[in-house]
C-alpha positions in Angstrom: 0.0 0.0 0.0 3.0 2.3 0.3 2.9 2.9 -3.4 -0.6 4.6 -2.9 0.9 6.8 -0.1 -0.2 4.6 2.8 2.0 3.6 5.7 0.9 0.6 7.7 1.8 1.5 11.3 0.5 -1.5 13.1 -1.2 -4.9 13.0 -3.4 -6.4 15.7 -4.1 -10.1 16.4 -7.5 -9.4 18.0 -10.0 -6.7 18.8 -8.6 -5.9 22.2 -5.1 -5.4 20.8 -6.6 -3.2 18.0 -8.1 -0.9 20.6 -4.8 -0.7 22.4 -2.9 0.0 19.2 -5.4 2.7 18.2 -4.6 4.4 21.5 -0.9 4.1 21.1 -0.5 4.8 17.4 -3.4 7.1 16.6 -3.7 6.1 12.9 -5.8 8.0 10.5 -7.7 4.9 9.2 -8.1 1.4 10.7 -8.9 -1.5 8.4 -10.7 -3.9 10.9 -11.8 -7.5 10.4 -15.3 -8.1 11.8 -14.5 -11.6 13.0 -11.7 -11.4 15.6 -10.9 -13.2 18.9 -11.1 -11.6 22.3 -13.2 -8.7 21.1 -15.0 -8.7 17.8 -14.4 -6.0 15.2 -17.7 -4.2 15.7 -17.1 -3.9 19.4 -13.5 -2.9 18.9 -14.6 -0.2 16.4 -17.2 1.0 18.9 -14.6 1.3 21.6 -12.2 3.1 19.3 -14.8 5.5 18.0 -16.0 6.4 21.5 -12.5 7.3 22.6 -11.0 8.6 19.3 -13.8 10.0 17.0 -11.2 11.3 14.6 -9.9 7.8 13.8 -11.7 6.4 10.8 -12.6 2.7 10.8 -13.3 0.5 7.8 -14.9 -2.9 8.6 -13.8 -5.9 6.5 -15.9 -9.0 6.5 -16.4 -12.3 4.6 -20.2 -12.0 4.8 -22.5 -9.4 3.3 -24.7 -9.7 6.4 -27.2 -6.8 6.8 -27.4 -7.2 10.6 -23.6 -7.0 11.0 -23.5 -4.0 8.6 -26.2 -2.2 10.6 -24.3 -2.9 13.9 -21.0 -1.7 12.4 -22.7 1.6 11.2 -24.2 2.1 14.7 -20.7 1.5 16.1 -19.4 4.4 14.0 -17.7 2.5 11.1 -16.9 4.8 8.2 -16.7 2.0 5.7 -17.7 -1.6 5.2 -16.1 -3.9 2.6 -16.5 -7.6 1.8 -13.2 -9.5 1.7 -13.6 -10.5 -1.9 -12.9 -6.9 -3.0 -9.7 -6.1 -4.8 -6.6 -4.4 -3.3 -7.5 -1.4 -5.4 -11.0 -1.2 -3.9 -9.5 -1.4 -0.4 -7.0 1.4 -1.3 -9.8 3.5 -2.8 -12.0 3.0 0.3 -9.1 4.0 2.6 -8.5 7.2 0.5 -12.2 8.0 0.5 -12.6 7.4 4.3 -9.5 9.5 5.0 -11.1 12.4 3.2 -14.2 12.1 5.3 -16.4 10.1 2.9 -17.9 6.7 3.5 -17.1 3.5 1.7 -19.3 0.5 1.0 -18.7 -2.5 -1.2 -20.9 -2.4 -4.3 -22.3 -5.8 -3.5 -23.3 -4.6 0.0 -24.7 -1.3 -1.4 -26.9 -3.3 -3.8 -28.3 -5.6 -1.2 -28.8 -2.7 1.2 -30.8 -0.8 -1.4 -32.9 -3.9 -2.0 -33.5 -4.3 1.7 -34.5 -0.6 2.1 -36.9 -0.9 -0.8 -38.5 -4.0 0.7 -38.8 -2.1 4.0 -40.4 0.9 2.3 -42.9 -1.2 0.4 -43.8 -3.0 3.7 -44.1 0.4 5.5 -46.2 1.8 2.8 -48.5 -1.2 2.9 -48.9 -0.8 6.7 -49.7 2.9 6.3 -52.6 2.3 3.9 -55.5 4.5 4.8 -59.1 3.3 4.9 -61.6 4.0 2.2 -63.4 6.6 4.4 -60.0 8.3 5.2 -59.3 8.3 1.5 -62.7 10.1 0.9 -61.9 12.6 3.6 -58.5 13.3 2.2 -59.7 13.6 -1.3 -62.3 16.2 -0.2 -59.5 18.1 1.7 -57.4 18.0 -1.4 -60.3 19.4 -3.3 -60.3 22.4 -1.0 -63.2 21.5 1.3 -63.2 22.7 5.0 -63.9 20.3 7.9 -67.6 21.3 8.0 -67.9 20.9 4.2 -66.3 17.4 4.4 -68.7 16.5 7.3 -71.7 17.7 5.2 -70.7 15.8 2.0 -70.0 12.5 3.8 -72.9 12.8 6.2 -70.7 12.5 9.3 -70.0 14.8 12.2 -67.2 17.3 12.2 -65.7 15.4 15.2 -65.6 12.3 13.1 -63.8 14.2 10.3 -61.2 15.4 12.8 -60.7 11.9 14.1 -60.2 10.7 10.5 -57.7 13.5 9.9 -55.8 12.6 13.1 -55.6 9.0 11.9 -54.5 10.1 8.4 -51.7 12.4 9.9 -50.4 9.5 11.9 -50.5 7.0 9.0 -48.9 9.4 6.5 -46.5 10.9 9.1 -47.8 14.3 8.4 -48.1 17.4 10.7 -51.0 19.0 8.9 -53.5 18.9 6.0 -51.0 20.2 3.5 -48.4 17.6 4.3 -51.0 14.8 4.3 -52.3 15.9 0.9 -48.8 16.1 -0.6 -47.9 12.7 0.8 -51.2 11.2 -0.4 -50.6 12.6 -3.9 -47.0 11.1 -3.9 -48.5 7.8 -2.9 -51.2 8.0 -5.6 -54.0 7.9 -2.9 -55.6 11.2 -4.0 -55.4 13.4 -7.1 -55.4 17.1 -7.4 -57.9 18.7 -9.8 
């Protein structure tokens, strides 16, 4: 790596030694294996980042495990690479992380995006509003006031307000405008 301008200043046999060496050597970037004896890489990264926030940590693993990736991110890791990546990919990741960017193996990024999309689809499905809430929201989108919505749907104003409260929660909205915008994005209502 010295041809890329890197100096290897230390090598640890286990996570506990990695924490000790980080304290003694204060490197710019640590390339840390996830699976290590004594103290695993994620816990070692957490200990290092708690004491030395300026030290960047790139996790290196054999597995593209979403749970381990999430734990590493929570521990403060600045990068996460799968061991089958090339030396050039590792060097590029070190350069990026040293500059304050993050690094993620392309394979991990793809699986992470797929997981997020699955989660979003599931979250959207769980937030689906009822048919009556959809009617209330469409009338609001059409510019109707609470009394007008109540009159058109033959329900009380209090019931309209209850439906709106439920809509706000399901669509994660603070007010009518946000609820309508979110519903338009989701294809629940249309603007005329």
